[in-house]
Backbone atoms as SQL, in Angstrom:
CREATE TABLE atoms (id INTEGER PRIMARY KEY, chain TEXT, resi INTEGER, resn TEXT, atom TEXT, x REAL, y REAL, z REAL);
INSERT INTO atoms VALUES
  (1, 'A', 1, 'MET', 'N', 28.302, 101.998, -52.230),
  (2, 'A', 1, 'MET', 'CA', 28.388, 101.396, -50.914),
  (3, 'A', 1, 'MET', 'C', 29.388, 100.218, -50.936),
  (4, 'A', 2, 'LYS', 'N', 30.395, 100.266, -50.126),
  (5, 'A', 2, 'LYS', 'CA', 31.398, 99.245, -50.092),
  (6, 'A', 2, 'LYS', 'C', 30.731, 97.989, -49.297),
  (7, 'A', 3, 'LYS', 'N', 30.942, 96.833, -49.912),
  (8, 'A', 3, 'LYS', 'CA', 30.447, 95.568, -49.308),
  (9, 'A', 3, 'LYS', 'C', 31.584, 95.021, -48.421),
  (10, 'A', 4, 'ASN', 'N', 31.271, 94.324, -47.437),
  (11, 'A', 4, 'ASN', 'CA', 32.200, 93.584, -46.555),
  (12, 'A', 4, 'ASN', 'C', 32.594, 92.274, -47.259),
  (13, 'A', 5, 'LEU', 'N', 33.826, 92.049, -47.431),
  (14, 'A', 5, 'LEU', 'CA', 34.259, 90.774, -48.037),
  (15, 'A', 5, 'LEU', 'C', 34.645, 89.735, -46.929),
  (16, 'A', 6, 'THR', 'N', 34.331, 88.542, -47.293),
  (17, 'A', 6, 'THR', 'CA', 34.840, 87.410, -46.445),
  (18, 'A', 6, 'THR', 'C', 35.391, 86.375, -47.357),
  (19, 'A', 7, 'TYR', 'N', 35.888, 85.307, -46.871),
  (20, 'A', 7, 'TYR', 'CA', 36.332, 84.195, -47.620),
  (21, 'A', 7, 'TYR', 'C', 36.209, 82.913, -46.947),
  (22, 'A', 8, 'ASN', 'N', 36.257, 81.819, -47.534),
  (23, 'A', 8, 'ASN', 'CA', 36.105, 80.569, -46.994),
  (24, 'A', 8, 'ASN', 'C', 37.167, 79.573, -47.560),
  (25, 'A', 9, 'ILE', 'N', 37.795, 78.804, -46.627),
  (26, 'A', 9, 'ILE', 'CA', 38.735, 77.737, -47.173),
  (27, 'A', 9, 'ILE', 'C', 38.026, 76.340, -46.720),
  (28, 'A', 10, 'THR', 'N', 38.052, 75.510, -47.709),
  (29, 'A', 10, 'THR', 'CA', 37.535, 74.231, -47.483),
  (30, 'A', 10, 'THR', 'C', 38.633, 73.222, -47.849),
  (31, 'A', 11, 'VAL', 'N', 39.056, 72.327, -47.022),
  (32, 'A', 11, 'VAL', 'CA', 40.096, 71.468, -47.341),
  (33, 'A', 11, 'VAL', 'C', 39.559, 70.004, -47.631),
  (34, 'A', 12, 'ARG', 'N', 39.938, 69.513, -48.778),
  (35, 'A', 12, 'ARG', 'CA', 39.617, 68.155, -49.156),
  (36, 'A', 12, 'ARG', 'C', 40.958, 67.450, -49.596),
  (37, 'A', 13, 'LEU', 'N', 41.190, 66.219, -49.078),
  (38, 'A', 13, 'LEU', 'CA', 42.366, 65.502, -49.367),
  (39, 'A', 13, 'LEU', 'C', 42.028, 64.470, -50.451),
  (40, 'A', 14, 'PHE', 'N', 42.978, 64.175, -51.298),
  (41, 'A', 14, 'PHE', 'CA', 42.760, 63.291, -52.390),
  (42, 'A', 14, 'PHE', 'C', 43.887, 62.234, -52.466),
  (43, 'A', 15, 'SER', 'N', 43.476, 61.084, -52.880),
  (44, 'A', 15, 'SER', 'CA', 44.520, 60.072, -53.358),
  (45, 'A', 15, 'SER', 'C', 44.202, 59.906, -54.738),
  (46, 'A', 16, 'ASP', 'N', 43.804, 58.756, -55.132),
  (47, 'A', 16, 'ASP', 'CA', 43.214, 58.550, -56.508),
  (48, 'A', 16, 'ASP', 'C', 41.801, 59.190, -56.669),
  (49, 'A', 17, 'GLU', 'N', 41.180, 59.300, -55.465),
  (50, 'A', 17, 'GLU', 'CA', 39.802, 59.969, -55.409),
  (51, 'A', 17, 'GLU', 'C', 39.733, 60.819, -54.161),
  (52, 'A', 18, 'LYS', 'N', 38.678, 61.455, -53.978),
  (53, 'A', 18, 'LYS', 'CA', 38.469, 62.208, -52.726),
  (54, 'A', 18, 'LYS', 'C', 38.596, 61.263, -51.580),
  (55, 'A', 19, 'SER', 'N', 39.443, 61.588, -50.627),
  (56, 'A', 19, 'SER', 'CA', 39.680, 60.623, -49.550),
  (57, 'A', 19, 'SER', 'C', 39.141, 61.175, -48.183),
  (58, 'A', 20, 'PHE', 'N', 39.195, 62.541, -47.881),
  (59, 'A', 20, 'PHE', 'CA', 38.908, 62.985, -46.644),
  (60, 'A', 20, 'PHE', 'C', 38.582, 64.471, -46.755),
  (61, 'A', 21, 'GLY', 'N', 37.612, 64.978, -46.062),
  (62, 'A', 21, 'GLY', 'CA', 37.226, 66.357, -46.152),
  (63, 'A', 21, 'GLY', 'C', 36.367, 66.708, -44.889),
  (64, 'A', 22, 'PRO', 'N', 35.664, 67.866, -44.993),
  (65, 'A', 22, 'PRO', 'CA', 34.910, 68.449, -43.852),
  (66, 'A', 22, 'PRO', 'C', 33.742, 67.502, -43.442),
  (67, 'A', 23, 'GLY', 'N', 33.187, 66.844, -44.435),
  (68, 'A', 23, 'GLY', 'CA', 31.976, 66.001, -44.119),
  (69, 'A', 23, 'GLY', 'C', 32.299, 64.704, -43.295),
  (70, 'A', 24, 'ILE', 'N', 33.333, 64.067, -43.745),
  (71, 'A', 24, 'ILE', 'CA', 33.735, 62.868, -43.068),
  (72, 'A', 24, 'ILE', 'C', 34.380, 63.272, -41.690),
  (73, 'A', 25, 'ALA', 'N', 35.094, 64.424, -41.663),
  (74, 'A', 25, 'ALA', 'CA', 35.652, 64.882, -40.386),
  (75, 'A', 25, 'ALA', 'C', 34.584, 65.187, -39.316),
  (76, 'A', 26, 'LYS', 'N', 33.459, 65.862, -39.837),
  (77, 'A', 26, 'LYS', 'CA', 32.416, 66.172, -38.823),
  (78, 'A', 26, 'LYS', 'C', 31.776, 64.862, -38.384),
  (79, 'A', 27, 'LEU', 'N', 31.502, 63.893, -39.380),
  (80, 'A', 27, 'LEU', 'CA', 30.919, 62.667, -38.932),
  (81, 'A', 27, 'LEU', 'C', 31.733, 61.866, -37.972),
  (82, 'A', 28, 'LEU', 'N', 33.128, 61.880, -38.178),
  (83, 'A', 28, 'LEU', 'CA', 33.928, 61.160, -37.201),
  (84, 'A', 28, 'LEU', 'C', 33.970, 61.869, -35.834),
  (85, 'A', 29, 'HIS', 'N', 33.912, 63.200, -35.834),
  (86, 'A', 29, 'HIS', 'CA', 33.858, 63.951, -34.613),
  (87, 'A', 29, 'HIS', 'C', 32.530, 63.519, -33.835),
  (88, 'A', 30, 'GLN', 'N', 31.489, 63.381, -34.581),
  (89, 'A', 30, 'GLN', 'CA', 30.178, 63.009, -33.885),
  (90, 'A', 30, 'GLN', 'C', 30.250, 61.569, -33.453),
  (91, 'A', 31, 'VAL', 'N', 30.854, 60.680, -34.135),
  (92, 'A', 31, 'VAL', 'CA', 31.065, 59.253, -33.732),
  (93, 'A', 31, 'VAL', 'C', 31.845, 59.238, -32.389),
  (94, 'A', 32, 'GLU', 'N', 32.949, 60.074, -32.394),
  (95, 'A', 32, 'GLU', 'CA', 33.804, 60.193, -31.206),
  (96, 'A', 32, 'GLU', 'C', 33.038, 60.578, -29.958),
  (97, 'A', 33, 'GLN', 'N', 32.106, 61.567, -30.188),
  (98, 'A', 33, 'GLN', 'CA', 31.293, 62.067, -29.123),
  (99, 'A', 33, 'GLN', 'C', 30.094, 61.069, -28.751),
  (100, 'A', 34, 'LEU', 'N', 29.512, 60.537, -29.770),
  (101, 'A', 34, 'LEU', 'CA', 28.211, 59.758, -29.464),
  (102, 'A', 34, 'LEU', 'C', 28.496, 58.207, -29.478),
  (103, 'A', 35, 'HIS', 'N', 29.669, 57.848, -29.835),
  (104, 'A', 35, 'HIS', 'CA', 30.035, 56.388, -29.824),
  (105, 'A', 35, 'HIS', 'C', 29.087, 55.500, -30.722),
  (106, 'A', 36, 'SER', 'N', 28.587, 56.060, -31.734),
  (107, 'A', 36, 'SER', 'CA', 27.703, 55.368, -32.639),
  (108, 'A', 36, 'SER', 'C', 27.645, 56.036, -33.985),
  (109, 'A', 37, 'LEU', 'N', 27.823, 55.260, -35.057),
  (110, 'A', 37, 'LEU', 'CA', 27.672, 55.877, -36.390),
  (111, 'A', 37, 'LEU', 'C', 26.255, 56.192, -36.644),
  (112, 'A', 38, 'ARG', 'N', 25.279, 55.398, -36.206),
  (113, 'A', 38, 'ARG', 'CA', 23.890, 55.632, -36.377),
  (114, 'A', 38, 'ARG', 'C', 23.546, 57.006, -35.683),
  (115, 'A', 39, 'ALA', 'N', 23.963, 57.130, -34.460),
  (116, 'A', 39, 'ALA', 'CA', 23.645, 58.392, -33.665),
  (117, 'A', 39, 'ALA', 'C', 24.337, 59.599, -34.243),
  (118, 'A', 40, 'ALA', 'N', 25.557, 59.340, -34.788),
  (119, 'A', 40, 'ALA', 'CA', 26.238, 60.462, -35.501),
  (120, 'A', 40, 'ALA', 'C', 25.563, 60.906, -36.732),
  (121, 'A', 41, 'ALA', 'N', 25.152, 59.971, -37.501),
  (122, 'A', 41, 'ALA', 'CA', 24.313, 60.251, -38.825),
  (123, 'A', 41, 'ALA', 'C', 23.114, 61.023, -38.367),
  (124, 'A', 42, 'GLN', 'N', 22.412, 60.529, -37.428),
  (125, 'A', 42, 'GLN', 'CA', 21.087, 61.057, -37.040),
  (126, 'A', 42, 'GLN', 'C', 21.314, 62.568, -36.520),
  (127, 'A', 43, 'SER', 'N', 22.421, 62.844, -35.797),
  (128, 'A', 43, 'SER', 'CA', 22.715, 64.233, -35.281),
  (129, 'A', 43, 'SER', 'C', 22.982, 65.121, -36.477),
  (130, 'A', 44, 'MET', 'N', 23.330, 64.579, -37.658),
  (131, 'A', 44, 'MET', 'CA', 23.630, 65.375, -38.809),
  (132, 'A', 44, 'MET', 'C', 22.492, 65.311, -39.840),
  (133, 'A', 45, 'ASN', 'N', 21.342, 64.786, -39.424),
  (134, 'A', 45, 'ASN', 'CA', 20.167, 64.670, -40.246),
  (135, 'A', 45, 'ASN', 'C', 20.594, 63.922, -41.598),
  (136, 'A', 46, 'MET', 'N', 21.356, 62.855, -41.400),
  (137, 'A', 46, 'MET', 'CA', 21.882, 61.994, -42.524),
  (138, 'A', 46, 'MET', 'C', 21.381, 60.580, -42.349),
  (139, 'A', 47, 'ALA', 'N', 21.058, 59.940, -43.403),
  (140, 'A', 47, 'ALA', 'CA', 20.645, 58.554, -43.318),
  (141, 'A', 47, 'ALA', 'C', 21.844, 57.702, -42.952),
  (142, 'A', 48, 'TYR', 'N', 21.667, 56.728, -42.146),
  (143, 'A', 48, 'TYR', 'CA', 22.614, 55.836, -41.617),
  (144, 'A', 48, 'TYR', 'C', 23.341, 55.213, -42.914),
  (145, 'A', 49, 'SER', 'N', 22.586, 54.821, -43.905),
  (146, 'A', 49, 'SER', 'CA', 23.231, 54.184, -45.038),
  (147, 'A', 49, 'SER', 'C', 24.153, 55.123, -45.778),
  (148, 'A', 50, 'LYS', 'N', 23.866, 56.423, -45.854),
  (149, 'A', 50, 'LYS', 'CA', 24.769, 57.393, -46.368),
  (150, 'A', 50, 'LYS', 'C', 25.976, 57.586, -45.599),
  (151, 'A', 51, 'ALA', 'N', 25.831, 57.627, -44.256),
  (152, 'A', 51, 'ALA', 'CA', 26.974, 57.706, -43.300),
  (153, 'A', 51, 'ALA', 'C', 27.942, 56.579, -43.557),
  (154, 'A', 52, 'TRP', 'N', 27.388, 55.321, -43.619),
  (155, 'A', 52, 'TRP', 'CA', 28.101, 54.155, -43.841),
  (156, 'A', 52, 'TRP', 'C', 28.874, 54.153, -45.050),
  (157, 'A', 53, 'THR', 'N', 28.218, 54.619, -46.188),
  (158, 'A', 53, 'THR', 'CA', 28.848, 54.703, -47.438),
  (159, 'A', 53, 'THR', 'C', 29.957, 55.746, -47.479),
  (160, 'A', 54, 'ILE', 'N', 29.807, 56.799, -46.817),
  (161, 'A', 54, 'ILE', 'CA', 30.874, 57.812, -46.683),
  (162, 'A', 54, 'ILE', 'C', 32.076, 57.296, -46.010),
  (163, 'A', 55, 'VAL', 'N', 31.867, 56.589, -44.924),
  (164, 'A', 55, 'VAL', 'CA', 33.005, 55.978, -44.108),
  (165, 'A', 55, 'VAL', 'C', 33.621, 54.957, -44.957),
  (166, 'A', 56, 'LYS', 'N', 32.891, 54.044, -45.570),
  (167, 'A', 56, 'LYS', 'CA', 33.510, 52.999, -46.489),
  (168, 'A', 56, 'LYS', 'C', 34.273, 53.536, -47.630),
  (169, 'A', 57, 'ASN', 'N', 33.691, 54.558, -48.297),
  (170, 'A', 57, 'ASN', 'CA', 34.519, 55.186, -49.346),
  (171, 'A', 57, 'ASN', 'C', 35.735, 55.821, -48.914),
  (172, 'A', 58, 'SER', 'N', 35.761, 56.479, -47.801),
  (173, 'A', 58, 'SER', 'CA', 36.950, 57.109, -47.246),
  (174, 'A', 58, 'SER', 'C', 37.974, 56.056, -46.863),
  (175, 'A', 59, 'GLU', 'N', 37.509, 54.993, -46.257),
  (176, 'A', 59, 'GLU', 'CA', 38.407, 53.940, -45.784),
  (177, 'A', 59, 'GLU', 'C', 39.088, 53.366, -47.007),
  (178, 'A', 60, 'ARG', 'N', 38.375, 53.098, -48.124),
  (179, 'A', 60, 'ARG', 'CA', 38.931, 52.543, -49.320),
  (180, 'A', 60, 'ARG', 'C', 40.012, 53.477, -49.860),
  (181, 'A', 61, 'ALA', 'N', 39.660, 54.699, -49.942),
  (182, 'A', 61, 'ALA', 'CA', 40.560, 55.703, -50.481),
  (183, 'A', 61, 'ALA', 'C', 41.773, 55.912, -49.748),
  (184, 'A', 62, 'LEU', 'N', 41.689, 55.869, -48.350),
  (185, 'A', 62, 'LEU', 'CA', 42.805, 56.085, -47.467),
  (186, 'A', 62, 'LEU', 'C', 43.648, 54.810, -47.214),
  (187, 'A', 63, 'GLY', 'N', 42.995, 53.632, -47.322),
  (188, 'A', 63, 'GLY', 'CA', 43.752, 52.436, -47.146),
  (189, 'A', 63, 'GLY', 'C', 43.877, 51.871, -45.704),
  (190, 'A', 64, 'PHE', 'N', 42.954, 52.494, -44.853),
  (191, 'A', 64, 'PHE', 'CA', 42.912, 51.944, -43.462),
  (192, 'A', 64, 'PHE', 'C', 41.483, 52.161, -42.881),
  (193, 'A', 65, 'PRO', 'N', 41.114, 51.377, -41.916),
  (194, 'A', 65, 'PRO', 'CA', 39.799, 51.488, -41.333),
  (195, 'A', 65, 'PRO', 'C', 39.761, 52.689, -40.401),
  (196, 'A', 66, 'LEU', 'N', 38.499, 53.359, -40.438),
  (197, 'A', 66, 'LEU', 'CA', 38.217, 54.495, -39.622),
  (198, 'A', 66, 'LEU', 'C', 37.529, 54.090, -38.313),
  (199, 'A', 67, 'LEU', 'N', 36.698, 53.159, -38.409),
  (200, 'A', 67, 'LEU', 'CA', 35.845, 52.798, -37.248),
  (201, 'A', 67, 'LEU', 'C', 36.030, 51.377, -36.853),
  (202, 'A', 68, 'HIS', 'N', 35.915, 51.132, -35.580),
  (203, 'A', 68, 'HIS', 'CA', 35.801, 49.760, -35.007),
  (204, 'A', 68, 'HIS', 'C', 34.383, 49.713, -34.384),
  (205, 'A', 69, 'SER', 'N', 33.571, 48.782, -35.030),
  (206, 'A', 69, 'SER', 'CA', 32.233, 48.750, -34.603),
  (207, 'A', 69, 'SER', 'C', 32.004, 47.445, -33.783),
  (208, 'A', 70, 'VAL', 'N', 31.079, 47.561, -32.856),
  (209, 'A', 70, 'VAL', 'CA', 30.585, 46.468, -31.970),
  (210, 'A', 70, 'VAL', 'C', 29.034, 46.364, -32.235),
  (211, 'A', 71, 'THR', 'N', 28.603, 45.207, -32.548),
  (212, 'A', 71, 'THR', 'CA', 27.211, 44.973, -32.882),
  (213, 'A', 71, 'THR', 'C', 26.417, 44.471, -31.675),
  (214, 'A', 72, 'GLY', 'N', 25.294, 45.029, -31.439),
  (215, 'A', 72, 'GLY', 'CA', 24.316, 44.587, -30.433),
  (216, 'A', 72, 'GLY', 'C', 24.831, 44.115, -29.226),
  (217, 'A', 73, 'GLY', 'N', 24.210, 43.072, -28.663),
  (218, 'A', 73, 'GLY', 'CA', 24.662, 42.474, -27.423),
  (219, 'A', 73, 'GLY', 'C', 24.073, 43.062, -26.180),
  (220, 'A', 74, 'LYS', 'N', 24.517, 42.659, -25.067),
  (221, 'A', 74, 'LYS', 'CA', 23.867, 43.073, -23.711),
  (222, 'A', 74, 'LYS', 'C', 23.870, 44.588, -23.546),
  (223, 'A', 75, 'ASN', 'N', 25.075, 45.227, -23.881),
  (224, 'A', 75, 'ASN', 'CA', 25.249, 46.627, -23.738),
  (225, 'A', 75, 'ASN', 'C', 24.912, 47.420, -24.970),
  (226, 'A', 76, 'GLY', 'N', 24.324, 46.824, -25.944),
  (227, 'A', 76, 'GLY', 'CA', 24.045, 47.438, -27.229),
  (228, 'A', 76, 'GLY', 'C', 25.273, 47.595, -28.107),
  (229, 'A', 77, 'GLY', 'N', 25.096, 48.025, -29.320),
  (230, 'A', 77, 'GLY', 'CA', 26.253, 48.227, -30.222),
  (231, 'A', 77, 'GLY', 'C', 26.894, 49.587, -30.116),
  (232, 'A', 78, 'GLY', 'N', 27.888, 49.905, -30.922),
  (233, 'A', 78, 'GLY', 'CA', 28.508, 51.173, -30.866),
  (234, 'A', 78, 'GLY', 'C', 29.640, 51.202, -31.832),
  (235, 'A', 79, 'ALA', 'N', 30.359, 52.230, -31.933),
  (236, 'A', 79, 'ALA', 'CA', 31.449, 52.444, -32.748),
  (237, 'A', 79, 'ALA', 'C', 32.462, 53.327, -32.064),
  (238, 'A', 80, 'GLU', 'N', 33.721, 53.150, -32.293),
  (239, 'A', 80, 'GLU', 'CA', 34.780, 54.052, -31.870),
  (240, 'A', 80, 'GLU', 'C', 35.785, 54.242, -32.975),
  (241, 'A', 81, 'LEU', 'N', 36.511, 55.370, -32.999),
  (242, 'A', 81, 'LEU', 'CA', 37.490, 55.582, -33.971),
  (243, 'A', 81, 'LEU', 'C', 38.715, 54.667, -33.776),
  (244, 'A', 82, 'THR', 'N', 39.272, 54.248, -34.946),
  (245, 'A', 82, 'THR', 'CA', 40.543, 53.470, -34.880),
  (246, 'A', 82, 'THR', 'C', 41.688, 54.481, -34.540),
  (247, 'A', 83, 'THR', 'N', 42.789, 53.951, -34.151),
  (248, 'A', 83, 'THR', 'CA', 44.008, 54.785, -33.863),
  (249, 'A', 83, 'THR', 'C', 44.286, 55.567, -35.102),
  (250, 'A', 84, 'GLU', 'N', 44.215, 54.993, -36.303),
  (251, 'A', 84, 'GLU', 'CA', 44.521, 55.686, -37.586),
  (252, 'A', 84, 'GLU', 'C', 43.548, 56.835, -37.838),
  (253, 'A', 85, 'ALA', 'N', 42.303, 56.572, -37.501),
  (254, 'A', 85, 'ALA', 'CA', 41.266, 57.596, -37.669),
  (255, 'A', 85, 'ALA', 'C', 41.513, 58.769, -36.700),
  (256, 'A', 86, 'VAL', 'N', 41.865, 58.545, -35.468),
  (257, 'A', 86, 'VAL', 'CA', 42.182, 59.595, -34.507),
  (258, 'A', 86, 'VAL', 'C', 43.316, 60.408, -35.017),
  (259, 'A', 87, 'ASN', 'N', 44.367, 59.760, -35.454),
  (260, 'A', 87, 'ASN', 'CA', 45.527, 60.439, -35.999),
  (261, 'A', 87, 'ASN', 'C', 45.165, 61.289, -37.183),
  (262, 'A', 88, 'MET', 'N', 44.455, 60.750, -38.095),
  (263, 'A', 88, 'MET', 'CA', 44.049, 61.446, -39.326),
  (264, 'A', 88, 'MET', 'C', 43.224, 62.623, -39.024),
  (265, 'A', 89, 'LEU', 'N', 42.200, 62.444, -38.144),
  (266, 'A', 89, 'LEU', 'CA', 41.290, 63.443, -37.718),
  (267, 'A', 89, 'LEU', 'C', 42.081, 64.650, -37.025),
  (268, 'A', 90, 'ASN', 'N', 42.965, 64.289, -36.104),
  (269, 'A', 90, 'ASN', 'CA', 43.753, 65.244, -35.366),
  (270, 'A', 90, 'ASN', 'C', 44.640, 66.087, -36.376),
  (271, 'A', 91, 'THR', 'N', 45.317, 65.340, -37.267),
  (272, 'A', 91, 'THR', 'CA', 46.182, 65.957, -38.296),
  (273, 'A', 91, 'THR', 'C', 45.430, 66.935, -39.251),
  (274, 'A', 92, 'TYR', 'N', 44.286, 66.399, -39.667),
  (275, 'A', 92, 'TYR', 'CA', 43.441, 67.210, -40.599),
  (276, 'A', 92, 'TYR', 'C', 42.976, 68.474, -39.873),
  (277, 'A', 93, 'ASP', 'N', 42.512, 68.331, -38.614),
  (278, 'A', 93, 'ASP', 'CA', 42.096, 69.526, -37.850),
  (279, 'A', 93, 'ASP', 'C', 43.176, 70.491, -37.708),
  (280, 'A', 94, 'GLU', 'N', 44.411, 69.999, -37.385),
  (281, 'A', 94, 'GLU', 'CA', 45.487, 71.019, -37.156),
  (282, 'A', 94, 'GLU', 'C', 45.900, 71.621, -38.538),
  (283, 'A', 95, 'PHE', 'N', 45.836, 70.847, -39.556),
  (284, 'A', 95, 'PHE', 'CA', 46.198, 71.406, -40.888),
  (285, 'A', 95, 'PHE', 'C', 45.199, 72.497, -41.199),
  (286, 'A', 96, 'CYS', 'N', 43.877, 72.145, -41.011),
  (287, 'A', 96, 'CYS', 'CA', 42.883, 73.154, -41.313),
  (288, 'A', 96, 'CYS', 'C', 43.037, 74.465, -40.497),
  (289, 'A', 97, 'ALA', 'N', 43.344, 74.321, -39.207),
  (290, 'A', 97, 'ALA', 'CA', 43.486, 75.429, -38.315),
  (291, 'A', 97, 'ALA', 'C', 44.684, 76.281, -38.702),
  (292, 'A', 98, 'GLN', 'N', 45.761, 75.623, -39.067),
  (293, 'A', 98, 'GLN', 'CA', 47.024, 76.449, -39.566),
  (294, 'A', 98, 'GLN', 'C', 46.766, 77.177, -40.812),
  (295, 'A', 99, 'LEU', 'N', 46.124, 76.455, -41.751),
  (296, 'A', 99, 'LEU', 'CA', 45.750, 77.065, -42.985),
  (297, 'A', 99, 'LEU', 'C', 44.795, 78.168, -42.890),
  (298, 'A', 100, 'GLN', 'N', 43.795, 78.026, -41.950),
  (299, 'A', 100, 'GLN', 'CA', 42.907, 79.149, -41.745),
  (300, 'A', 100, 'GLN', 'C', 43.592, 80.313, -41.128),
  (301, 'A', 101, 'ALA', 'N', 44.534, 80.123, -40.092),
  (302, 'A', 101, 'ALA', 'CA', 45.277, 81.157, -39.572),
  (303, 'A', 101, 'ALA', 'C', 46.086, 81.960, -40.638),
  (304, 'A', 102, 'TYR', 'N', 46.762, 81.274, -41.445),
  (305, 'A', 102, 'TYR', 'CA', 47.509, 81.900, -42.497),
  (306, 'A', 102, 'TYR', 'C', 46.680, 82.586, -43.477),
  (307, 'A', 103, 'GLY', 'N', 45.398, 82.010, -43.845),
  (308, 'A', 103, 'GLY', 'CA', 44.479, 82.551, -44.759),
  (309, 'A', 103, 'GLY', 'C', 43.990, 83.879, -44.168),
  (310, 'A', 104, 'ASP', 'N', 43.718, 83.933, -42.949),
  (311, 'A', 104, 'ASP', 'CA', 43.129, 85.114, -42.164),
  (312, 'A', 104, 'ASP', 'C', 44.197, 86.235, -42.357),
  (313, 'A', 105, 'GLN', 'N', 45.353, 85.871, -42.113),
  (314, 'A', 105, 'GLN', 'CA', 46.520, 86.841, -42.164),
  (315, 'A', 105, 'GLN', 'C', 46.618, 87.497, -43.594),
  (316, 'A', 106, 'LEU', 'N', 46.650, 86.521, -44.603),
  (317, 'A', 106, 'LEU', 'CA', 46.816, 86.930, -45.947),
  (318, 'A', 106, 'LEU', 'C', 45.581, 87.684, -46.431),
  (319, 'A', 107, 'PHE', 'N', 44.414, 87.274, -45.969),
  (320, 'A', 107, 'PHE', 'CA', 43.149, 88.077, -46.356),
  (321, 'A', 107, 'PHE', 'C', 43.227, 89.472, -45.915),
  (322, 'A', 108, 'VAL', 'N', 43.676, 89.697, -44.674),
  (323, 'A', 108, 'VAL', 'CA', 43.747, 91.053, -44.162),
  (324, 'A', 108, 'VAL', 'C', 44.842, 91.845, -44.964),
  (325, 'A', 109, 'GLU', 'N', 45.966, 91.249, -45.287),
  (326, 'A', 109, 'GLU', 'CA', 47.001, 91.973, -45.918),
  (327, 'A', 109, 'GLU', 'C', 46.492, 92.232, -47.383),
  (328, 'A', 110, 'MET', 'N', 45.748, 91.442, -48.021),
  (329, 'A', 110, 'MET', 'CA', 45.413, 91.644, -49.429),
  (330, 'A', 110, 'MET', 'C', 44.169, 92.351, -49.644),
  (331, 'A', 111, 'PHE', 'N', 43.149, 92.232, -48.779),
  (332, 'A', 111, 'PHE', 'CA', 41.865, 92.795, -49.043),
  (333, 'A', 111, 'PHE', 'C', 41.376, 93.840, -48.074),
  (334, 'A', 112, 'LEU', 'N', 41.994, 93.982, -46.917),
  (335, 'A', 112, 'LEU', 'CA', 41.450, 94.962, -45.955),
  (336, 'A', 112, 'LEU', 'C', 42.384, 96.096, -45.704);
């Protein structure tokens, strides 16, 4: 019996260490939507402390801030992506999409 083959491409970017990948990208997309790192972490069933550590490690590796946070106050706190983070996320998403499209084509040519 012939089994159906599939494949998976996962993109991780490195400087001296892992800098950016699918986890931080998903987290930033959630922050973009929910305007809060805490809410983004919660939506991913992740501890806030882990989300904060992931963001800080990525910022250190990339060399620029990813989030602009506002603490408490009358309207509550929140977070938004920095301009650099928006650019990085958009570029990462586009790179992944183009790589996936090429991978799909190559997979069909080589395996199907």
